[in-house]
N, C-alpha and C positions, 0 to 999 in steps of 0.2 A: 805288497804292504797292507792292503785292505783286508779286514777280516770278512768272513762270509756274511756276517750280520750287516756290516757296512755296505758290502756289495749289493745285498738284497735291498737295503734301505734306499740306496742310490737308484737302483733299477726301478723300484716302485715310484720314486719321486719323478724320474724321467718319464714314466708311463702316465703321469698326471695324478697320482694318488696323493691327495692333499693331506690325508691322515699321516702318511709316511713323512711328509715334510714337517708336520706338526711334531712328530716324534724327534726329528732331527733338531728342530728348534728347542724342544724341551731338553734334549740331551746336552746342548752346548750353550744355552742362554746364560747360565751362571758364569761359565768360563769367559764368554765374550763381554758380559757386563763388568765382571771383575777387572779385566784388562782395561776396558774403557774408562771405568771410574778412576783407576789408578793413573792412567795416562792423562786424562782430561781434568780430573779433579772437580767435576761438576756433575751432579746427579742427572740433571735434565739433559745435558749434552751427552752423557754416557748412554742414557736411554735412547736418544735419537740415533746415535751412532750404532747402537746395538740393533735397532730396527733396520737401519741402512745396511748393516753387515748381512743380515739374513735375506734382505732383498737381493743383494749382490750374490750371495751364495746360491739362491734360487736361480737367478738369471745366468750364472756362469757354471752351474752344475754340469751342463752338457760338455763343457770344456775340461772338466776335471778328469785327469788321466789315471788317477789312482796310484801314482808312483810315490805317494807319501800317505801318512795316516790322514784320515778325514779330519781329525782334531787339529793336526798341524796345518792343514789347508785352511780350515776355518779361522785358526789363530792368525795365519798370515793375512787373510782378508781383514780381520779385525784390527790387527796392528797397523796395516797400511791405511785403513779407514780412519783410525785415530790420528795418525800423522797428518792425513789430509785435512781433518777437521781442525787440528791445531793450527795449521798453516792458514786455513780459511778464516778463522775468527780473529787471528792476529792480535791477541791480547794475552796478558799474563794468565797462566793457569792458576786456579785457586782450588786447592784440594777440599773436597766436601768434608764436612764434619762427619765423623763416624756416628752412625745411628745405632742405637741399642735396640736390637731386634727382640731380645728377651731380657727383661729386667730380673736380675737374680737378687734375692734377699741374702744378705751376708750376716750370718750368725756370729762369725768370728771377725773382730775388728781388724786383725792382721791381714786377713784375706782382702778386706775392703781397701786397705792402704796399698797392698801389693797390686791390686787391680788398677787403682788410681795411678800408681807409678808406671805401670805398663802402658796405660793409655797416654800418659804424658810423654813417655818415650816414643810411642807410636806417632803422636802428633808432631813431635820434634822431627822425627824421621820424615814424615810426610811433608812438613814445612821445608825441610832441607832439600828433599827431592823436587819440590816445586820450584826451587831456585836453579835447578839444572836445566839444560836444554831438553826438549822433548825426546830427542834421540837417546841422550844419556839416561834420562829417567825411564824410558821404555826398555832399554837394554838391562838396566839394573832391576827393574820390575820383573821382567821375564826370567832373569837368572836367579834372583834371590827370593822374590815374593811368590812367583809362579813356579819356581824350582824346575825350570826347563834346563836341559843340558845344552851344550854348545851345538850339537848336531841338530837338535830340535829348533834351536834359535836360528841356525843357519837357514833352515827351510822356511821359518816364519818371517825372517827379515831379508832374505836374499843377500846376506853378507857372508863372506867366507869365515870359517872357524878362526883362522889367524887374525882376520880383521876384527872379529868379535872379541878375541882375547885382548887385543890392543885397546879396543874401545872400552871393554870392561875395566881394564887396568886404569885407563885415564879417567873414566867415569868414577871409579872408586876413589881415586886421588882427589878429584874435584869435590865429591860428596864429603870426604873426610875433612877437607879444608873448610867447607861450608859448615859442617857439623861442629868443628872446633871453634869457629867464630861464633856460632849460635850458642854453644854451651858456655863459652867465656862471657858472652854478652848477658846470658841468663844469670850467671853467677854474680856478675857486677851489679845487675839490676836488683837481685834479691838481697845482696849484702849492703845496698845503699851506698 
């Protein structure tokens, strides 16, 4: 399953090459942080979990058998670390506000309104996701936002494909119910 590049990278890390480990971190840091921020909803928590993930990756690299992609293995560690953090803090998750990395000047007013509408939709979806259990939110995030297929999700979550199908179906129904209530509430509030 491993590519030659991944095998060489792992071999170098196991030999103590710190630069090789830095390359691994650089390669997967965005992937890990994105999953963490979506599951935890808090930037500081996501940063801490991301650091913890790479410490775990380094410590357990000697146990990695290579029977899956390196990215899948890192994802699995990140997913489990996020679930552990959620259980540890025992408080409601609050999704972080989306930061604007690059401010874009809009010459066309229609584009500005379209962007605002997209952001509002995204905020509503994030708010609704935050009302789900961490497991439901994590599975929906992996499938829809991270665009992982069921086989990749099976490796990352240790759940069978059939179990994932059932959980995805149920999570979608729960999310739809929450979104329907949220949208109806928003309509009632805006219409006075």
